[in-house]
N, C-alpha and C positions, 0 to 999 in steps of 0.2 A: 571587938574581934579584928584582928589584923588580917590583912589581904596577903596571900602567898604570890600573886601575879608578879610582883618585881624579882622575887626569889627565882622563880621559874624562868623569866626573861633573862636574866643574869646568868643562870645556870646553861641556857641554850646558847649564848654567843661567846661564853668564855672559852670553853674549848675550841670554837673556831678562831679566836684570837690567839690561842696559844700556838695552834697549828700554823696560822699564818706568820707568827712571829718567828717560829722554828725554822720555816721556808727561807723567810727574809735572811735569818742568821746564817744560814746554809750557804744561800745565793751570794751573801756578802761575803763571806768567808772566801768561797770560790772566786770572786771577782777581785777582792784584795790581794788574794795569792801571798800570804804571809810566809809561805815556805821559800820565798827569795831572799828573805833578810834572816834565814838560820845560817848562824855562824857554828855549825857543827861538823864533826867528822863524818856522822852518818846522814849526810843531807838527804838522801835517798828514802832512809827509814822514817825520818820526820816528815818530809814532803807526802809519802804514803800514809802516815797516820793522819794528817792534818786533811787530806784530800778526803780519805775515809769517814773522817768525823764528820765533815762539812756534808758530804752525801748522806750520811746516816741522819743528820739533822733534818735534812730535807725530806726524807723517806719517812720519819717519825712524824714530822709536822704534816706531812701530806696525809698519812696514816690517822692521825688525831682528828684532822678536818674531815677526813671522809667518813669515819666513823661516827663523827657529831652529826654530819649532814644526813647519812642513812638513818641514825637513831631518831631524829628529828623528823625525817619523813614518815618514818613507821609508827611514831607517836600520835601524828594526827589521822 
């Protein structure tokens, strides 16, 4: 009979890792400021979408991590 404990352990840290990765990607995008290198006539629109996308990545990452942390707390 196989043990299910490694699968349960993987299932608990994986959403936290995904959330942390999304937060790091969003912060990295904001710090890297890719809108400085846009060669477009609509720089303001491109800049707005890139900032909105990076802030959305941070929000989604924090939400995923928070949901997993609160769900893990309730499971115990």
